[in-house]
C-alpha positions as a Markdown table, in Angstrom:
| # | Residue | x | y | z |
|---|---|---|---|---|
| 1 | Met | 89.3 | 9.1 | 48.6 |
| 2 | Arg | 88.8 | 5.4 | 47.9 |
| 3 | Thr | 85.0 | 4.5 | 47.6 |
| 4 | Pro | 84.1 | 1.3 | 49.5 |
| 5 | Phe | 83.5 | -1.5 | 46.9 |
| 6 | Thr | 81.8 | -4.9 | 47.6 |
| 7 | Val | 80.9 | -7.8 | 45.3 |
| 8 | Asp | 77.6 | -9.4 | 45.9 |
| 9 | Asp | 77.9 | -13.3 | 46.8 |
| 10 | Thr | 76.2 | -14.3 | 43.5 |
| 11 | Leu | 78.6 | -12.5 | 41.3 |
| 12 | Ala | 81.6 | -13.5 | 43.4 |
| 13 | Arg | 81.3 | -16.9 | 41.9 |
| 14 | Val | 81.3 | -15.4 | 38.3 |
| 15 | Val | 83.3 | -12.0 | 38.2 |
| 16 | Arg | 86.7 | -11.0 | 39.5 |
| 17 | Pro | 86.8 | -7.1 | 39.3 |
| 18 | Ala | 89.9 | -5.3 | 39.5 |
| 19 | Leu | 89.9 | -1.5 | 40.3 |
| 20 | Leu | 91.8 | 1.7 | 40.1 |
| 21 | Trp | 91.0 | 4.8 | 42.0 |
| 22 | Trp | 92.4 | 7.9 | 40.2 |
| 23 | Asp | 92.8 | 11.4 | 41.4 |
| 24 | Gly | 94.2 | 14.6 | 39.7 |
| 25 | Ala | 93.2 | 13.8 | 36.2 |
| 26 | Thr | 93.2 | 16.6 | 33.6 |
| 27 | Val | 90.9 | 15.2 | 30.8 |
| 28 | Ser | 91.3 | 17.0 | 27.6 |
| 29 | Pro | 88.7 | 16.8 | 24.8 |
| 30 | Glu | 91.3 | 15.0 | 22.4 |
| 31 | Ala | 94.2 | 12.7 | 22.9 |
| 32 | Pro | 96.4 | 12.8 | 19.8 |
| 33 | His | 99.4 | 11.4 | 21.6 |
| 34 | Leu | 97.6 | 8.1 | 21.8 |
| 35 | Asp | 97.4 | 7.9 | 18.1 |
| 36 | Ala | 100.4 | 5.9 | 17.5 |
| 37 | Ile | 99.8 | 3.5 | 20.3 |
| 38 | Ile | 96.1 | 3.0 | 19.3 |
| 39 | Arg | 97.2 | 2.0 | 15.8 |
| 40 | Glu | 99.9 | -0.3 | 17.1 |
| 41 | Val | 97.5 | -2.1 | 19.6 |
| 42 | Ser | 94.7 | -2.2 | 16.9 |
| 43 | Thr | 96.9 | -4.0 | 14.5 |
| 44 | Ala | 98.4 | -6.5 | 17.1 |
| 45 | Val | 95.0 | -7.6 | 18.7 |
| 46 | Val | 93.3 | -7.8 | 15.2 |
| 47 | Ala | 96.2 | -10.2 | 14.3 |
| 48 | Ser | 96.0 | -12.2 | 17.5 |
| 49 | Pro | 93.4 | -11.6 | 20.1 |
| 50 | Pro | 94.2 | -12.6 | 23.7 |
| 51 | Asp | 92.3 | -15.8 | 25.0 |
| 52 | Asp | 90.4 | -13.5 | 27.5 |
| 53 | Thr | 88.0 | -12.6 | 24.8 |
| 54 | Gln | 86.4 | -16.1 | 25.1 |
| 55 | Ala | 86.7 | -16.2 | 28.8 |
| 56 | Val | 84.5 | -13.0 | 28.9 |
| 57 | Arg | 82.0 | -14.6 | 26.6 |
| 58 | Glu | 81.8 | -17.5 | 29.0 |
| 59 | Met | 81.3 | -15.1 | 31.9 |
| 60 | Tyr | 78.3 | -13.5 | 30.1 |
| 61 | Arg | 76.9 | -17.0 | 29.5 |
| 62 | Arg | 77.1 | -18.1 | 33.1 |
| 63 | Ile | 74.7 | -15.3 | 34.1 |
| 64 | Gly | 72.3 | -16.2 | 31.3 |
| 65 | Leu | 73.4 | -13.7 | 28.7 |
| 66 | Asp | 74.1 | -14.5 | 25.1 |
| 67 | Pro | 77.2 | -12.5 | 24.3 |
| 68 | Thr | 76.5 | -12.5 | 20.7 |
| 69 | Lys | 73.5 | -10.4 | 21.3 |
| 70 | Thr | 74.6 | -8.3 | 24.3 |
| 71 | Arg | 78.3 | -8.0 | 23.5 |
| 72 | Pro | 80.8 | -7.2 | 26.2 |
| 73 | Ser | 82.5 | -3.8 | 25.5 |
| 74 | Asn | 86.0 | -5.2 | 24.7 |
| 75 | Glu | 84.6 | -7.6 | 22.1 |
| 76 | Ala | 82.5 | -4.8 | 20.6 |
| 77 | Leu | 85.8 | -2.8 | 20.2 |
| 78 | Leu | 87.6 | -5.7 | 18.8 |
| 79 | Arg | 84.8 | -6.2 | 16.1 |
| 80 | Arg | 84.9 | -2.6 | 15.1 |
| 81 | Val | 88.6 | -2.4 | 14.5 |
| 82 | Arg | 88.5 | -5.7 | 12.6 |
| 83 | Arg | 85.8 | -4.1 | 10.3 |
| 84 | Gly | 88.4 | -1.3 | 9.7 |
| 85 | Asp | 86.2 | 1.2 | 11.5 |
| 86 | Pro | 87.9 | 4.0 | 13.3 |
| 87 | Phe | 88.6 | 3.6 | 17.0 |
| 88 | Pro | 86.1 | 5.4 | 18.9 |
| 89 | Arg | 87.4 | 8.7 | 20.3 |
| 90 | Val | 85.7 | 10.5 | 23.3 |
| 91 | Asn | 88.4 | 12.4 | 25.5 |
| 92 | Ala | 91.7 | 11.5 | 26.9 |
| 93 | Leu | 90.6 | 9.4 | 29.8 |
| 94 | Val | 88.0 | 7.4 | 27.9 |
| 95 | Asp | 90.3 | 6.7 | 25.0 |
| 96 | Ala | 93.0 | 5.5 | 27.4 |
| 97 | Val | 90.6 | 3.1 | 29.0 |
| 98 | Asn | 89.2 | 1.9 | 25.7 |
| 99 | Leu | 92.6 | 1.3 | 24.4 |
| 100 | Cys | 93.5 | -0.9 | 27.4 |
| 101 | Ser | 90.2 | -2.8 | 27.1 |
| 102 | Leu | 91.1 | -3.5 | 23.4 |
| 103 | Glu | 94.5 | -4.6 | 24.3 |
| 104 | Cys | 93.8 | -6.7 | 27.3 |
| 105 | Gln | 90.3 | -7.9 | 25.8 |
| 106 | Leu | 88.5 | -7.3 | 29.1 |
| 107 | Pro | 85.6 | -5.1 | 29.6 |
| 108 | Tyr | 86.3 | -2.0 | 31.4 |
| 109 | Gly | 84.1 | 0.8 | 33.0 |
| 110 | Val | 85.5 | 4.4 | 33.9 |
| 111 | Tyr | 83.3 | 6.5 | 36.1 |
| 112 | Asp | 83.3 | 10.1 | 37.4 |
| 113 | Arg | 83.6 | 9.5 | 41.2 |
| 114 | Ala | 82.0 | 13.0 | 41.9 |
| 115 | Ala | 78.8 | 11.5 | 40.4 |
| 116 | Leu | 78.7 | 8.6 | 42.7 |
| 117 | Glu | 77.0 | 8.5 | 46.1 |
| 118 | Gly | 78.0 | 6.1 | 49.0 |
| 119 | Pro | 79.4 | 2.4 | 48.8 |
| 120 | Ile | 79.4 | 0.7 | 45.5 |
| 121 | Thr | 78.4 | -2.9 | 44.9 |
| 122 | Leu | 78.8 | -5.2 | 41.9 |
| 123 | Arg | 75.8 | -7.2 | 41.6 |
| 124 | Leu | 73.1 | -8.6 | 39.4 |
| 125 | Gly | 70.6 | -5.9 | 38.2 |
| 126 | Gln | 67.1 | -6.3 | 39.6 |
| 127 | Ala | 63.8 | -6.4 | 37.9 |
| 128 | Gly | 62.9 | -2.9 | 36.3 |
| 129 | Glu | 66.3 | -1.3 | 37.0 |
| 130 | Ala | 67.6 | 0.8 | 34.1 |
| 131 | Tyr | 69.5 | 4.0 | 33.6 |
| 132 | Asp | 69.9 | 6.6 | 31.0 |
| 133 | Gly | 73.0 | 5.5 | 28.7 |
| 134 | Ile | 75.6 | 7.7 | 27.4 |
| 135 | Arg | 74.1 | 7.6 | 23.9 |
| 136 | Lys | 70.6 | 8.8 | 25.2 |
| 137 | Asp | 69.3 | 5.2 | 25.1 |
| 138 | Thr | 67.8 | 3.3 | 28.1 |
| 139 | Val | 70.1 | 0.6 | 29.4 |
| 140 | His | 68.1 | -2.1 | 31.3 |
| 141 | Val | 70.2 | -4.1 | 33.8 |
| 142 | Ala | 67.9 | -6.7 | 35.2 |
| 143 | Gly | 69.6 | -10.0 | 35.3 |
| 144 | Arg | 72.9 | -8.3 | 34.2 |
| 145 | Val | 76.3 | -7.7 | 36.0 |
| 146 | Thr | 75.9 | -4.0 | 37.1 |
| 147 | Val | 77.8 | -1.5 | 39.6 |
| 148 | Ala | 75.3 | 0.4 | 41.8 |
| 149 | Asp | 75.7 | 3.0 | 44.4 |
| 150 | Asp | 73.1 | 4.6 | 46.7 |
| 151 | Arg | 71.3 | 6.1 | 43.8 |
| 152 | Gly | 71.2 | 2.8 | 41.8 |
| 153 | Pro | 72.8 | 1.2 | 38.8 |
| 154 | Phe | 75.3 | 3.2 | 37.0 |
| 155 | Gly | 77.4 | 1.0 | 34.8 |
| 156 | Asn | 77.9 | -2.4 | 33.4 |
| 157 | Pro | 80.4 | -4.3 | 31.2 |
| 158 | Thr | 78.6 | -3.5 | 28.1 |
| 159 | Ser | 77.5 | 0.0 | 28.2 |
| 160 | Asp | 77.7 | 2.7 | 31.0 |
| 161 | Ser | 75.6 | 5.6 | 32.2 |
| 162 | Ala | 75.2 | 9.3 | 31.4 |
| 163 | Arg | 75.1 | 10.0 | 35.0 |
| 164 | Ala | 78.8 | 8.7 | 35.9 |
| 165 | Met | 80.4 | 9.4 | 32.4 |
| 166 | Val | 83.8 | 11.0 | 32.3 |
| 167 | Thr | 84.1 | 14.6 | 30.9 |
| 168 | Ala | 86.4 | 17.3 | 30.7 |
| 169 | Ala | 85.4 | 18.3 | 34.2 |
| 170 | Thr | 86.3 | 14.9 | 35.7 |
| 171 | Gln | 89.3 | 15.0 | 38.1 |
| 172 | Ala | 88.7 | 12.0 | 40.2 |
| 173 | Ala | 87.8 | 8.5 | 38.6 |
| 174 | Leu | 87.1 | 4.9 | 39.2 |
| 175 | Val | 88.4 | 2.4 | 36.7 |
| 176 | Val | 86.7 | -1.0 | 36.9 |
| 177 | Val | 87.8 | -4.1 | 35.0 |
| 178 | Tyr | 85.0 | -6.7 | 34.7 |
| 179 | Ala | 87.2 | -9.8 | 34.5 |
| 180 | Pro | 86.0 | -13.4 | 34.7 |
| 181 | Leu | 86.4 | -15.3 | 37.9 |
| 182 | Ala | 89.1 | -17.7 | 36.3 |
| 183 | Thr | 91.4 | -14.7 | 35.4 |
| 184 | Pro | 94.6 | -15.1 | 37.6 |
| 185 | Ala | 95.3 | -12.3 | 40.3 |
| 186 | Ala | 98.7 | -12.0 | 38.7 |
| 187 | Arg | 97.2 | -11.2 | 35.3 |
| 188 | Leu | 95.1 | -8.7 | 36.7 |
| 189 | Ala | 97.9 | -7.2 | 38.5 |
| 190 | Thr | 99.6 | -6.8 | 35.1 |
| 191 | Val | 96.6 | -5.5 | 33.5 |
| 192 | Leu | 96.2 | -2.7 | 36.4 |
| 193 | Asp | 99.8 | -1.7 | 35.8 |
| 194 | Arg | 99.4 | -1.4 | 32.1 |
| 195 | Thr | 96.2 | 0.7 | 32.7 |
| 196 | Ala | 97.9 | 2.8 | 35.1 |
| 197 | Asp | 100.9 | 3.7 | 32.7 |
| 198 | Val | 98.4 | 4.5 | 29.8 |
| 199 | Val | 96.1 | 6.6 | 32.0 |
| 200 | Thr | 99.1 | 8.6 | 33.5 |
| 201 | Ala | 100.2 | 9.3 | 30.1 |
| 202 | Ala | 96.8 | 10.4 | 28.8 |
| 203 | Val | 95.6 | 12.5 | 31.7 |
| 204 | Gly | 98.2 | 12.8 | 34.4 |
| 205 | Gly | 97.2 | 12.5 | 38.0 |
| 206 | Ala | 98.0 | 9.4 | 40.1 |
| 207 | Glu | 96.6 | 6.2 | 41.4 |
| 208 | Val | 95.3 | 6.4 | 44.8 |
| 209 | Gly | 94.3 | 2.8 | 45.2 |
| 210 | Arg | 93.7 | -0.5 | 43.6 |
| 211 | Trp | 92.0 | -3.6 | 44.4 |
| 212 | Ile | 91.6 | -7.1 | 42.8 |
| 213 | Ala | 88.8 | -9.3 | 44.1 |
């Protein structure tokens, strides 16, 4: 079922999210069938990063964040592969989404919809808001782009929450692309097409809805 999703007026002037709702995923702990495409994309993006990298940096600056201190997830991935570090492997769905983030140079989030409650809003985090991060750290989201449901914030373009993280039990997922407002809708449609193809190959299932702000 498609979860209602809205964008707060403040962020509607800065961010253009693109979403995929996904059902019927089978998330394996490993995805060796992605190895070849990860190598191919890593080589291509290191040689010639898309222009979106700088656009995402500017999106962070527009809300008062220094992107060299709080890095968008796409740039963190790019820096990692440029250093020659291994591409981070988590599970088939997370790996597929991270691959798309690296290739498109846009920050993504992927969330287990079974962990979410009520409508979702993309907004600025409020004073004191935080959540437990996937790596057991506390992620403070005050003044930062965040997605929140009835239980509070659960993700942002830099790091996501343990509460909504994708595991081998995940069957229904929400993929959020946190694109800058200046990103053309046609570009985001292509990004979602590519994402759907990669996710299908990685975990099966099917897209049950999409939306571009």
